[in-house]
All heavy atoms as a GROMACS GRO file, in nm:
protein
  608
    1MET      N    1   1.432   0.696   4.967
    1MET     CA    2   1.380   0.577   4.967
    1MET      C    3   1.216   0.581   4.979
    1MET      O    4   1.186   0.658   5.055
    1MET     CB    5   1.426   0.500   5.084
    1MET     CG    6   1.377   0.361   5.099
    1MET     SD    7   1.448   0.263   5.242
    1MET     CE    8   1.627   0.271   5.220
    2ILE      N    9   1.160   0.496   4.895
    2ILE     CA   10   1.014   0.497   4.912
    2ILE      C   11   0.975   0.361   4.929
    2ILE      O   12   1.007   0.262   4.856
    2ILE     CB   13   0.955   0.540   4.766
    2ILE    CG1   14   0.994   0.698   4.737
    2ILE    CG2   15   0.798   0.529   4.768
    2ILE    CD1   16   0.946   0.742   4.603
    3PHE      N   17   0.893   0.344   5.047
    3PHE     CA   18   0.844   0.210   5.078
    3PHE      C   19   0.706   0.199   5.011
    3PHE      O   20   0.627   0.273   5.000
    3PHE     CB   21   0.822   0.206   5.221
    3PHE     CG   22   0.942   0.209   5.323
    3PHE    CD1   23   0.974   0.334   5.378
    3PHE    CD2   24   1.008   0.101   5.324
    3PHE    CE1   25   1.083   0.338   5.458
    3PHE    CE2   26   1.133   0.108   5.409
    3PHE     CZ   27   1.164   0.233   5.475
    4THR      N   28   0.687   0.081   4.950
    4THR     CA   29   0.568   0.053   4.872
    4THR      C   30   0.475  -0.052   4.944
    4THR      O   31   0.361  -0.058   4.931
    4THR     CB   32   0.598  -0.010   4.729
    4THR    OG1   33   0.669  -0.136   4.744
    4THR    CG2   34   0.662   0.093   4.637
    5LYS      N   35   0.535  -0.125   5.051
    5LYS     CA   36   0.458  -0.203   5.125
    5LYS      C   37   0.539  -0.241   5.266
    5LYS      O   38   0.660  -0.224   5.262
    5LYS     CB   39   0.424  -0.339   5.054
    5LYS     CG   40   0.538  -0.426   5.029
    5LYS     CD   41   0.491  -0.547   4.941
    5LYS     CE   42   0.612  -0.632   4.908
    5LYS     NZ   43   0.577  -0.753   4.834
    6ILE      N   44   0.464  -0.284   5.356
    6ILE     CA   45   0.524  -0.336   5.486
    6ILE      C   46   0.462  -0.465   5.512
    6ILE      O   47   0.333  -0.485   5.522
    6ILE     CB   48   0.497  -0.237   5.591
    6ILE    CG1   49   0.543  -0.094   5.560
    6ILE    CG2   50   0.550  -0.283   5.730
    6ILE    CD1   51   0.504   0.016   5.671
    7GLU      N   52   0.547  -0.560   5.542
    7GLU     CA   53   0.500  -0.696   5.567
    7GLU      C   54   0.532  -0.717   5.718
    7GLU      O   55   0.650  -0.717   5.760
    7GLU     CB   56   0.557  -0.791   5.478
    7GLU     CG   57   0.519  -0.790   5.338
    7GLU     CD   58   0.583  -0.890   5.249
    7GLU    OE1   59   0.574  -1.011   5.281
    7GLU    OE2   60   0.641  -0.850   5.145
    8LEU      N   61   0.436  -0.750   5.800
    8LEU     CA   62   0.456  -0.773   5.945
    8LEU      C   63   0.411  -0.925   5.977
    8LEU      O   64   0.309  -0.967   5.916
    8LEU     CB   65   0.386  -0.688   6.034
    8LEU     CG   66   0.428  -0.539   6.017
    8LEU    CD1   67   0.333  -0.436   6.084
    8LEU    CD2   68   0.567  -0.515   6.054
    9GLU      N   69   0.482  -0.985   6.052
    9GLU     CA   70   0.431  -1.127   6.102
    9GLU      C   71   0.456  -1.146   6.250
    9GLU      O   72   0.576  -1.142   6.287
    9GLU     CB   73   0.510  -1.236   6.021
    9GLU     CG   74   0.450  -1.364   6.047
    9GLU     CD   75   0.489  -1.476   5.947
    9GLU    OE1   76   0.558  -1.439   5.846
    9GLU    OE2   77   0.457  -1.590   5.962
   10ASN      N   78   0.353  -1.154   6.319
   10ASN     CA   79   0.350  -1.173   6.463
   10ASN      C   80   0.441  -1.064   6.523
   10ASN      O   81   0.528  -1.087   6.608
   10ASN     CB   82   0.404  -1.314   6.499
   10ASN     CG   83   0.302  -1.419   6.453
   10ASN    OD1   84   0.185  -1.398   6.455
   10ASN    ND2   85   0.363  -1.527   6.419
   11VAL      N   86   0.408  -0.931   6.501
   11VAL     CA   87   0.466  -0.818   6.558
   11VAL      C   88   0.376  -0.745   6.638
   11VAL      O   89   0.274  -0.680   6.590
   11VAL     CB   90   0.543  -0.743   6.462
   11VAL    CG1   91   0.620  -0.607   6.530
   11VAL    CG2   92   0.641  -0.814   6.381
   12GLY      N   93   0.388  -0.727   6.766
   12GLY     CA   94   0.291  -0.647   6.855
   12GLY      C   95   0.149  -0.683   6.824
   12GLY      O   96   0.120  -0.798   6.848
   13GLN      N   97   0.070  -0.594   6.791
   13GLN     CA   98  -0.079  -0.623   6.781
   13GLN      C   99  -0.107  -0.691   6.639
   13GLN      O  100  -0.222  -0.744   6.627
   13GLN     CB  101  -0.168  -0.497   6.774
   13GLN     CG  102  -0.150  -0.409   6.904
   13GLN     CD  103  -0.033  -0.326   6.909
   13GLN    OE1  104   0.070  -0.345   6.839
   13GLN    NE2  105  -0.037  -0.223   7.006
   14PHE      N  106  -0.013  -0.711   6.560
   14PHE     CA  107  -0.031  -0.779   6.414
   14PHE      C  108   0.001  -0.921   6.441
   14PHE      O  109   0.113  -0.963   6.424
   14PHE     CB  110   0.047  -0.713   6.313
   14PHE     CG  111   0.027  -0.563   6.297
   14PHE    CD1  112   0.103  -0.460   6.370
   14PHE    CD2  113  -0.081  -0.522   6.237
   14PHE    CE1  114   0.086  -0.334   6.360
   14PHE    CE2  115  -0.109  -0.383   6.217
   14PHE     CZ  116  -0.026  -0.293   6.279
   15ARG      N  117  -0.100  -1.000   6.465
   15ARG     CA  118  -0.096  -1.140   6.472
   15ARG      C  119  -0.107  -1.208   6.334
   15ARG      O  120  -0.184  -1.166   6.244
   15ARG     CB  121  -0.188  -1.204   6.565
   15ARG     CG  122  -0.177  -1.158   6.710
   15ARG     CD  123  -0.053  -1.226   6.774
   15ARG     NE  124  -0.006  -1.143   6.881
   15ARG     CZ  125   0.121  -1.122   6.905
   15ARG    NH1  126   0.210  -1.154   6.809
   15ARG    NH2  127   0.153  -1.053   7.000
   16GLY      N  128  -0.021  -1.313   6.317
   16GLY     CA  129  -0.015  -1.372   6.181
   16GLY      C  130   0.048  -1.278   6.077
   16GLY      O  131   0.131  -1.204   6.107
   17TYR      N  132   0.007  -1.299   5.950
   17TYR     CA  133   0.069  -1.220   5.853
   17TYR      C  134  -0.005  -1.107   5.808
   17TYR      O  135  -0.129  -1.106   5.793
   17TYR     CB  136   0.098  -1.308   5.725
   17TYR     CG  137   0.145  -1.238   5.607
   17TYR    CD1  138   0.287  -1.197   5.583
   17TYR    CD2  139   0.062  -1.192   5.501
   17TYR    CE1  140   0.329  -1.138   5.485
   17TYR    CE2  141   0.113  -1.116   5.392
   17TYR     CZ  142   0.245  -1.101   5.382
   17TYR     OH  143   0.292  -1.025   5.275
   18THR      N  144   0.062  -0.981   5.811
   18THR     CA  145  -0.018  -0.858   5.781
   18THR      C  146   0.060  -0.782   5.668
   18THR      O  147   0.186  -0.755   5.672
   18THR     CB  148  -0.020  -0.761   5.906
   18THR    OG1  149  -0.091  -0.839   6.009
   18THR    CG2  150  -0.108  -0.649   5.876
   19LEU      N  151  -0.016  -0.740   5.562
   19LEU     CA  152   0.042  -0.674   5.441
   19LEU      C  153  -0.011  -0.532   5.450
   19LEU      O  154  -0.139  -0.517   5.442
   19LEU     CB  155   0.030  -0.749   5.310
   19LEU     CG  156   0.079  -0.666   5.199
   19LEU    CD1  157   0.221  -0.649   5.188
   19LEU    CD2  158   0.023  -0.739   5.069
   20ILE      N  159   0.068  -0.431   5.448
   20ILE     CA  160   0.025  -0.296   5.445
   20ILE      C  161   0.067  -0.228   5.305
   20ILE      O  162   0.198  -0.216   5.294
   20ILE     CB  163   0.070  -0.203   5.569
   20ILE    CG1  164   0.023  -0.271   5.696
   20ILE    CG2  165   0.021  -0.066   5.564
   20ILE    CD1  166   0.072  -0.221   5.817
   21GLU      N  167  -0.010  -0.188   5.223
   21GLU     CA  168   0.028  -0.143   5.092
   21GLU      C  169   0.035   0.003   5.114
   21GLU      O  170  -0.044   0.078   5.166
   21GLU     CB  171  -0.085  -0.162   4.993
   21GLU     CG  172  -0.102  -0.315   4.950
   21GLU     CD  173   0.008  -0.359   4.855
   21GLU    OE1  174   0.080  -0.278   4.798
   21GLU    OE2  175   0.023  -0.488   4.843
   22LEU      N  176   0.150   0.063   5.058
   22LEU     CA  177   0.177   0.203   5.074
   22LEU      C  178   0.198   0.265   4.933
   22LEU      O  179   0.238   0.372   4.929
   22LEU     CB  180   0.307   0.226   5.158
   22LEU     CG  181   0.307   0.167   5.288
   22LEU    CD1  182   0.451   0.163   5.359
   22LEU    CD2  183   0.198   0.245   5.372
   23LYS      N  184   0.156   0.214   4.830
   23LYS     CA  185   0.160   0.258   4.692
   23LYS      C  186   0.078   0.390   4.693
   23LYS      O  187  -0.029   0.384   4.740
   23LYS     CB  188   0.121   0.165   4.587
   23LYS     CG  189   0.204   0.051   4.574
   23LYS     CD  190   0.154  -0.056   4.468
   23LYS     CE  191   0.246  -0.178   4.473
   23LYS     NZ  192   0.185  -0.277   4.383
   24PRO      N  193   0.122   0.487   4.624
   24PRO     CA  194   0.054   0.613   4.619
   24PRO      C  195  -0.074   0.595   4.539
   24PRO      O  196  -0.089   0.513   4.435
   24PRO     CB  197   0.139   0.701   4.525
   24PRO     CG  198   0.271   0.660   4.542
   24PRO     CD  199   0.264   0.500   4.561
   25ARG      N  200  -0.192   0.657   4.578
   25ARG     CA  201  -0.317   0.643   4.518
   25ARG      C  202  -0.326   0.726   4.396
   25ARG      O  203  -0.264   0.842   4.395
   25ARG     CB  204  -0.427   0.685   4.612
   25ARG     CG  205  -0.426   0.612   4.742
   25ARG     CD  206  -0.532   0.493   4.740
   25ARG     NE  207  -0.528   0.429   4.866
   25ARG     CZ  208  -0.492   0.305   4.888
   25ARG    NH1  209  -0.451   0.246   4.790
   25ARG    NH2  210  -0.518   0.259   5.011
   26ILE      N  211  -0.382   0.691   4.291
   26ILE     CA  212  -0.402   0.780   4.172
   26ILE      C  213  -0.546   0.799   4.163
   26ILE      O  214  -0.622   0.711   4.143
   26ILE     CB  215  -0.348   0.702   4.038
   26ILE    CG1  216  -0.200   0.670   4.060
   26ILE    CG2  217  -0.366   0.793   3.922
   26ILE    CD1  218  -0.144   0.595   3.957
   27ILE      N  219  -0.574   0.927   4.162
   27ILE     CA  220  -0.714   0.974   4.156
   27ILE      C  221  -0.726   1.076   4.036
   27ILE      O  222  -0.674   1.184   4.052
   27ILE     CB  223  -0.770   1.041   4.276
   27ILE    CG1  224  -0.762   0.948   4.388
   27ILE    CG2  225  -0.915   1.082   4.262
   27ILE    CD1  226  -0.797   0.997   4.535
   28GLY      N  227  -0.787   1.029   3.931
   28GLY     CA  228  -0.798   1.112   3.806
   28GLY      C  229  -0.656   1.124   3.748
   28GLY      O  230  -0.587   1.024   3.732
   29ASP      N  231  -0.602   1.242   3.745
   29ASP     CA  232  -0.483   1.271   3.692
   29ASP      C  233  -0.371   1.298   3.794
   29ASP      O  234  -0.252   1.323   3.760
   29ASP     CB  235  -0.475   1.385   3.588
   29ASP     CG  236  -0.554   1.365   3.460
   29ASP    OD1  237  -0.558   1.234   3.427
   29ASP    OD2  238  -0.612   1.456   3.389
   30SER      N  239  -0.407   1.305   3.917
   30SER     CA  240  -0.321   1.332   4.018
   30SER      C  241  -0.283   1.198   4.106
   30SER      O  242  -0.354   1.120   4.124
   30SER     CB  243  -0.369   1.438   4.114
   30SER     OG  244  -0.486   1.390   4.171
   31ILE      N  245  -0.157   1.213   4.164
   31ILE     CA  246  -0.112   1.118   4.233
   31ILE      C  247  -0.109   1.167   4.390
   31ILE      O  248  -0.069   1.275   4.414
   31ILE     CB  249   0.029   1.066   4.206
   31ILE    CG1  250   0.034   1.011   4.063
   31ILE    CG2  251   0.090   0.973   4.295
   31ILE    CD1  252   0.181   0.978   4.012
   32ARG      N  253  -0.163   1.079   4.479
   32ARG     CA  254  -0.178   1.122   4.625
   32ARG      C  255  -0.065   1.042   4.698
   32ARG      O  256  -0.081   0.926   4.749
   32ARG     CB  257  -0.310   1.083   4.673
   32ARG     CG  258  -0.428   1.127   4.598
   32ARG     CD  259  -0.434   1.280   4.602
   32ARG     NE  260  -0.559   1.319   4.519
   32ARG     CZ  261  -0.623   1.430   4.540
   32ARG    NH1  262  -0.564   1.530   4.639
   32ARG    NH2  263  -0.709   1.474   4.467
   33PRO      N  264   0.053   1.100   4.704
   33PRO     CA  265   0.173   1.027   4.762
   33PRO      C  266   0.180   1.032   4.927
   33PRO      O  267   0.284   0.974   4.969
   33PRO     CB  268   0.290   1.100   4.705
   33PRO     CG  269   0.244   1.234   4.702
   33PRO     CD  270   0.104   1.230   4.667
   34ILE      N  271   0.085   1.087   4.982
   34ILE     CA  272   0.088   1.092   5.139
   34ILE      C  273   0.016   0.974   5.190
   34ILE      O  274  -0.096   0.940   5.152
   34ILE     CB  275   0.040   1.221   5.186
   34ILE    CG1  276   0.121   1.343   5.130
   34ILE    CG2  277   0.025   1.232   5.337
   34ILE    CD1  278   0.069   1.472   5.164
   35VAL      N  279   0.081   0.905   5.283
   35VAL     CA  280   0.019   0.791   5.348
   35VAL      C  281  -0.005   0.837   5.497
   35VAL      O  282   0.101   0.879   5.567
   35VAL     CB  283   0.101   0.665   5.350
   35VAL    CG1  284   0.041   0.545   5.423
   35VAL    CG2  285   0.116   0.631   5.197
   36LEU      N  286  -0.113   0.812   5.554
   36LEU     CA  287  -0.143   0.861   5.697
   36LEU      C  288  -0.186   0.721   5.775
   36LEU      O  289  -0.255   0.648   5.716
   36LEU     CB  290  -0.266   0.960   5.710
   36LEU     CG  291  -0.237   1.082   5.642
   36LEU    CD1  292  -0.367   1.165   5.656
   36LEU    CD2  293  -0.126   1.160   5.698
   37PHE      N  294  -0.132   0.722   5.896
   37PHE     CA  295  -0.171   0.596   5.984
   37PHE      C  296  -0.256   0.667   6.092
   37PHE      O  297  -0.206   0.748   6.161
   37PHE     CB  298  -0.043   0.521   6.044
   37PHE     CG  299   0.036   0.463   5.945
   37PHE    CD1  300   0.155   0.508   5.894
   37PHE    CD2  301  -0.007   0.338   5.887
   37PHE    CE1  302   0.230   0.446   5.806
   37PHE    CE2  303   0.074   0.268   5.813
   37PHE     CZ  304   0.191   0.321   5.748
   38GLY      N  305  -0.371   0.605   6.106
   38GLY     CA  306  -0.471   0.655   6.210
   38GLY      C  307  -0.532   0.530   6.290
   38GLY      O  308  -0.539   0.422   6.214
   39GLY      N  309  -0.573   0.572   6.400
   39GLY     CA  310  -0.640   0.460   6.478
   39GLY      C  311  -0.637   0.485   6.625
   39GLY      O  312  -0.580   0.582   6.664
   40ASN      N  313  -0.720   0.414   6.693
   40ASN     CA  314  -0.727   0.422   6.845
   40ASN      C  315  -0.595   0.394   6.921
   40ASN      O  316  -0.489   0.335   6.858
   40ASN     CB  317  -0.829   0.337   6.902
   40ASN     CG  318  -0.969   0.377   6.853
   40ASN    OD1  319  -1.004   0.501   6.821
   40ASN    ND2  320  -1.053   0.289   6.844
   41ASN      N  321  -0.591   0.427   7.040
   41ASN     CA  322  -0.473   0.394   7.119
   41ASN      C  323  -0.468   0.243   7.122
   41ASN      O  324  -0.558   0.167   7.139
   41ASN     CB  325  -0.487   0.450   7.259
   41ASN     CG  326  -0.472   0.589   7.270
   41ASN    OD1  327  -0.428   0.657   7.166
   41ASN    ND2  328  -0.516   0.650   7.375
   42GLY      N  329  -0.336   0.185   7.107
   42GLY     CA  330  -0.310   0.042   7.104
   42GLY      C  331  -0.352  -0.023   6.970
   42GLY      O  332  -0.350  -0.156   6.969
   43ALA      N  333  -0.374   0.060   6.858
   43ALA     CA  334  -0.417  -0.010   6.729
   43ALA      C  335  -0.287  -0.057   6.655
   43ALA      O  336  -0.294  -0.132   6.562
   43ALA     CB  337  -0.487   0.078   6.650
   44GLY      N  338  -0.164  -0.009   6.684
   44GLY     CA  339  -0.046  -0.057   6.630
   44GLY      C  340   0.032   0.047   6.542
   44GLY      O  341   0.122   0.016   6.465
   45LYS      N  342  -0.006   0.176   6.556
   45LYS     CA  343   0.063   0.290   6.467
   45LYS      C  344   0.207   0.289   6.508
   45LYS      O  345   0.301   0.289   6.423
   45LYS     CB  346  -0.013   0.427   6.505
   45LYS     CG  347  -0.161   0.426   6.462
   45LYS     CD  348  -0.214   0.557   6.505
   45LYS     CE  349  -0.215   0.589   6.648
   45LYS     NZ  350  -0.297   0.514   6.740
   46THR      N  351   0.247   0.280   6.635
   46THR     CA  352   0.381   0.294   6.692
   46THR      C  353   0.452   0.171   6.651
   46THR      O  354   0.577   0.171   6.600
   46THR     CB  355   0.389   0.327   6.825
   46THR    OG1  356   0.315   0.453   6.857
   46THR    CG2  357   0.527   0.332   6.879
   47THR      N  358   0.384   0.052   6.652
   47THR     CA  359   0.450  -0.070   6.616
   47THR      C  360   0.483  -0.067   6.466
   47THR      O  361   0.599  -0.120   6.446
   47THR     CB  362   0.343  -0.192   6.647
   47THR    OG1  363   0.310  -0.191   6.785
   47THR    CG2  364   0.413  -0.326   6.598
   48ILE      N  365   0.421  -0.019   6.387
   48ILE     CA  366   0.457   0.000   6.244
   48ILE      C  367   0.571   0.083   6.216
   48ILE      O  368   0.674   0.039   6.166
   48ILE     CB  369   0.350   0.061   6.162
   48ILE    CG1  370   0.219  -0.033   6.158
   48ILE    CG2  371   0.383   0.089   6.018
   48ILE    CD1  372   0.090   0.026   6.103
   49LEU      N  373   0.586   0.204   6.296
   49LEU     CA  374   0.709   0.288   6.284
   49LEU      C  375   0.828   0.225   6.352
   49LEU      O  376   0.932   0.228   6.287
   49LEU     CB  377   0.666   0.410   6.342
   49LEU     CG  378   0.561   0.501   6.276
   49LEU    CD1  379   0.531   0.630   6.351
   49LEU    CD2  380   0.599   0.524   6.127
   50GLN      N  381   0.809   0.153   6.462
   50GLN     CA  382   0.920   0.081   6.539
   50GLN      C  383   0.972  -0.023   6.438
   50GLN      O  384   1.094  -0.049   6.434
   50GLN     CB  385   0.875   0.032   6.662
   50GLN     CG  386   0.865   0.134   6.769
   50GLN     CD  387   0.802   0.074   6.896
   50GLN    OE1  388   0.738  -0.025   6.891
   50GLN    NE2  389   0.832   0.138   7.002
   51SER      N  390   0.873  -0.096   6.363
   51SER     CA  391   0.930  -0.202   6.280
   51SER      C  392   1.001  -0.154   6.163
   51SER      O  393   1.109  -0.212   6.126
   51SER     CB  394   0.790  -0.271   6.229
   51SER     OG  395   0.732  -0.334   6.335
   52ILE      N  396   0.969  -0.041   6.106
   52ILE     CA  397   1.052   0.025   5.988
   52ILE      C  398   1.179   0.055   6.047
   52ILE      O  399   1.283   0.026   5.990
   52ILE     CB  400   0.978   0.150   5.942
   52ILE    CG1  401   0.840   0.099   5.862
   52ILE    CG2  402   1.061   0.218   5.848
   52ILE    CD1  403   0.752   0.215   5.838
   53MET      N  404   1.185   0.130   6.155
   53MET     CA  405   1.316   0.163   6.219
   53MET      C  406   1.407   0.039   6.245
   53MET      O  407   1.532   0.045   6.210
   53MET     CB  408   1.309   0.252   6.347
   53MET     CG  409   1.257   0.383   6.314
   53MET     SD  410   1.284   0.507   6.451
   53MET     CE  411   1.455   0.483   6.498
   54LEU      N  412   1.350  -0.063   6.278
   54LEU     CA  413   1.413  -0.190   6.319
   54LEU      C  414   1.474  -0.247   6.207
   54LEU      O  415   1.605  -0.302   6.196
   54LEU     CB  416   1.334  -0.279   6.402
   54LEU     CG  417   1.403  -0.409   6.458
   54LEU    CD1  418   1.497  -0.360   6.560
   54LEU    CD2  419   1.292  -0.498   6.522
   55CYS      N  420   1.401  -0.242   6.088
   55CYS     CA  421   1.449  -0.299   5.966
   55CYS      C  422   1.564  -0.220   5.899
   55CYS      O  423   1.657  -0.261   5.843
   55CYS     CB  424   1.340  -0.318   5.871
   55CYS     SG  425   1.214  -0.447   5.896
   56MET      N  426   1.544  -0.088   5.914
   56MET     CA  427   1.647   0.001   5.858
   56MET      C  428   1.773   0.008   5.940
   56MET      O  429   1.884  -0.008   5.881
   56MET     CB  430   1.587   0.145   5.841
   56MET     CG  431   1.480   0.148   5.743
   56MET     SD  432   1.429   0.322   5.720
   56MET     CE  433   1.559   0.395   5.653
   57TYR      N  434   1.761   0.006   6.070
   57TYR     CA  435   1.888   0.033   6.153
   57TYR      C  436   1.932  -0.086   6.247
   57TYR      O  437   2.027  -0.077   6.309
   57TYR     CB  438   1.871   0.157   6.237
   57TYR     CG  439   1.838   0.282   6.152
   57TYR    CD1  440   1.727   0.348   6.138
   57TYR    CD2  441   1.944   0.337   6.086
   57TYR    CE1  442   1.694   0.443   6.065
   57TYR    CE2  443   1.915   0.459   5.996
   57TYR     CZ  444   1.811   0.514   5.987
   57TYR     OH  445   1.776   0.621   5.923
   58GLY      N  446   1.848  -0.194   6.244
   58GLY     CA  447   1.867  -0.302   6.329
   58GLY      C  448   1.891  -0.266   6.477
   58GLY      O  449   1.808  -0.182   6.527
   59ARG      N  450   1.998  -0.319   6.537
   59ARG     CA  451   2.025  -0.287   6.681
   59ARG      C  452   2.034  -0.141   6.715
   59ARG      O  453   1.993  -0.098   6.815
   59ARG     CB  454   2.137  -0.367   6.716
   59ARG     CG  455   2.180  -0.362   6.864
   59ARG     CD  456   2.287  -0.458   6.895
   59ARG     NE  457   2.375  -0.398   6.998
   59ARG     CZ  458   2.482  -0.464   7.032
   59ARG    NH1  459   2.522  -0.570   6.984
   59ARG    NH2  460   2.556  -0.411   7.138
   60LEU      N  461   2.090  -0.068   6.623
   60LEU     CA  462   2.109   0.087   6.633
   60LEU      C  463   1.988   0.157   6.643
   60LEU      O  464   1.981   0.274   6.705
   60LEU     CB  465   2.201   0.145   6.528
   60LEU     CG  466   2.343   0.103   6.536
   60LEU    CD1  467   2.420   0.159   6.411
   60LEU    CD2  468   2.423   0.146   6.659
   61SER      N  469   1.877   0.106   6.608
   61SER     CA  470   1.745   0.173   6.623
   61SER      C  471   1.702   0.196   6.761
   61SER      O  472   1.621   0.278   6.796
   61SER     CB  473   1.626   0.090   6.544
   61SER     OG  474   1.612  -0.030   6.618
   62LEU      N  475   1.771   0.112   6.856
   62LEU     CA  476   1.740   0.126   6.996
   62LEU      C  477   1.849   0.202   7.072
   62LEU      O  478   1.837   0.221   7.202
   62LEU     CB  479   1.736  -0.020   7.066
   62LEU     CG  480   1.623  -0.113   6.986
   62LEU    CD1  481   1.644  -0.246   7.053
   62LEU    CD2  482   1.492  -0.039   7.007
   63GLY      N  483   1.946   0.252   7.004
   63GLY     CA  484   2.039   0.333   7.060
   63GLY      C  485   2.182   0.266   7.060
   63GLY      O  486   2.198   0.137   7.039
   64SER      N  487   2.288   0.339   7.074
   64SER     CA  488   2.432   0.295   7.050
   64SER      C  489   2.468   0.213   7.173
   64SER      O  490   2.567   0.134   7.164
   64SER     CB  491   2.525   0.393   7.021
   64SER     OG  492   2.526   0.493   7.134
   65ARG      N  493   2.409   0.222   7.285
   65ARG     CA  494   2.456   0.173   7.413
   65ARG      C  495   2.377   0.029   7.451
   65ARG      O  496   2.402  -0.018   7.564
   65ARG     CB  497   2.447   0.258   7.536
   65ARG     CG  498   2.540   0.385   7.513
   65ARG     CD  499   2.537   0.482   7.619
   65ARG     NE  500   2.618   0.592   7.607
   65ARG     CZ  501   2.610   0.699   7.679
   65ARG    NH1  502   2.544   0.707   7.788
   65ARG    NH2  503   2.710   0.792   7.667
   66ILE      N  504   2.294  -0.021   7.371
   66ILE     CA  505   2.216  -0.141   7.409
   66ILE      C  506   2.311  -0.258   7.378
   66ILE      O  507   2.376  -0.276   7.298
   66ILE     CB  508   2.089  -0.149   7.322
   66ILE    CG1  509   1.990  -0.250   7.374
   66ILE    CG2  510   2.106  -0.166   7.176
   66ILE    CD1  511   1.852  -0.225   7.340
   67SER      N  512   2.288  -0.346   7.477
   67SER     CA  513   2.374  -0.471   7.481
   67SER      C  514   2.300  -0.572   7.387
   67SER      O  515   2.183  -0.560   7.356
   67SER     CB  516   2.379  -0.532   7.624
   67SER     OG  517   2.255  -0.578   7.665
   68THR      N  518   2.375  -0.682   7.360
   68THR     CA  519   2.318  -0.783   7.266
   68THR      C  520   2.198  -0.850   7.334
   68THR      O  521   2.092  -0.886   7.273
   68THR     CB  522   2.433  -0.896   7.241
   68THR    OG1  523   2.538  -0.822   7.167
   68THR    CG2  524   2.380  -0.993   7.143
   69LEU      N  525   2.214  -0.863   7.469
   69LEU     CA  526   2.110  -0.930   7.551
   69LEU      C  527   1.984  -0.844   7.545
   69LEU      O  528   1.872  -0.905   7.533
   69LEU     CB  529   2.152  -0.967   7.698
   69LEU     CG  530   2.058  -1.023   7.776
   69LEU    CD1  531   2.012  -1.167   7.722
   69LEU    CD2  532   2.108  -1.048   7.926
   70GLU      N  533   2.007  -0.713   7.564
   70GLU     CA  534   1.879  -0.615   7.570
   70GLU      C  535   1.809  -0.624   7.432
   70GLU      O  536   1.687  -0.619   7.420
   70GLU     CB  537   1.929  -0.486   7.610
   70GLU     CG  538   1.962  -0.477   7.752
   70GLU     CD  539   2.035  -0.335   7.778
   70GLU    OE1  540   2.112  -0.286   7.697
   70GLU    OE2  541   1.995  -0.289   7.897
   71TYR      N  542   1.895  -0.630   7.326
   71TYR     CA  543   1.849  -0.626   7.189
   71TYR      C  544   1.758  -0.751   7.172
   71TYR      O  545   1.646  -0.759   7.113
   71TYR     CB  546   1.956  -0.615   7.095
   71TYR     CG  547   1.919  -0.615   6.944
   71TYR    CD1  548   1.819  -0.520   6.899
   71TYR    CD2  549   1.949  -0.712   6.860
   71TYR    CE1  550   1.792  -0.518   6.761
   71TYR    CE2  551   1.915  -0.715   6.732
   71TYR     CZ  552   1.836  -0.624   6.686
   71TYR     OH  553   1.797  -0.620   6.555
   72ALA      N  554   1.812  -0.873   7.204
   72ALA     CA  555   1.750  -1.011   7.189
   72ALA      C  556   1.617  -1.007   7.272
   72ALA      O  557   1.515  -1.046   7.222
   72ALA     CB  558   1.838  -1.120   7.243
   73ASN      N  559   1.616  -0.938   7.396
   73ASN     CA  560   1.502  -0.928   7.479
   73ASN      C  561   1.400  -0.845   7.416
   73ASN      O  562   1.269  -0.881   7.414
   73ASN     CB  563   1.524  -0.880   7.617
   73ASN     CG  564   1.600  -0.986   7.690
   73ASN    OD1  565   1.587  -1.107   7.666
   73ASN    ND2  566   1.689  -0.944   7.791
   74TYR      N  567   1.429  -0.731   7.345
   74TYR     CA  568   1.352  -0.641   7.271
   74TYR      C  569   1.283  -0.715   7.163
   74TYR      O  570   1.158  -0.713   7.136
   74TYR     CB  571   1.425  -0.519   7.230
   74TYR     CG  572   1.337  -0.433   7.147
   74TYR    CD1  573   1.243  -0.344   7.205
   74TYR    CD2  574   1.348  -0.426   7.009
   74TYR    CE1  575   1.170  -0.266   7.130
   74TYR    CE2  576   1.276  -0.342   6.933
   74TYR     CZ  577   1.176  -0.257   6.990
   74TYR     OH  578   1.100  -0.170   6.922
   75LEU      N  579   1.375  -0.797   7.082
   75LEU     CA  580   1.295  -0.859   6.972
   75LEU      C  581   1.203  -0.971   7.023
   75LEU      O  582   1.090  -0.984   6.953
   75LEU     CB  583   1.418  -0.931   6.878
   75LEU     CG  584   1.507  -0.838   6.820
   75LEU    CD1  585   1.600  -0.918   6.741
   75LEU    CD2  586   1.438  -0.746   6.718
   76ASN      N  587   1.244  -1.035   7.124
   76ASN     CA  588   1.138  -1.144   7.180
   76ASN      C  589   1.019  -1.084   7.225
   76ASN      O  590   0.919  -1.142   7.227
   76ASN     CB  591   1.211  -1.212   7.286
   76ASN     CG  592   1.313  -1.319   7.233
   76ASN    OD1  593   1.313  -1.370   7.119
   76ASN    ND2  594   1.410  -1.342   7.299
   77SER      N  595   1.016  -0.959   7.280
   77SER     CA  596   0.904  -0.897   7.336
   77SER      C  597   0.813  -0.849   7.233
   77SER      O  598   0.693  -0.824   7.253
   77SER     CB  599   0.945  -0.777   7.418
   77SER     OG  600   0.990  -0.672   7.355
   78MET      N  601   0.865  -0.823   7.103
   78MET     CA  602   0.775  -0.776   6.994
   78MET      C  603   0.701  -0.887   6.940
   78MET      O  604   0.596  -0.888   6.887
   78MET     CB  605   0.866  -0.708   6.890
   78MET     CG  606   0.912  -0.583   6.938
   78MET     SD  607   0.981  -0.483   6.792
   78MET     CE  608   0.852  -0.427   6.727
   0.00000   0.00000   0.00000
């Protein structure tokens, strides 16, 4: 699976609508398929990765023993 973009809305540090393009860069004749996320502490790197896991696995991204209430609280906290 190849992600080409990530869309976030009011998640963690990302207020409002945020679009992150992940398409590989083409420089000359070569394709640069590696995407790096960098930034200071609290910039949102972990939030991006948690959002991807949440989209892919839903409630299971938090573990198999999490209750429905805990899952709802987690979503509200994001």
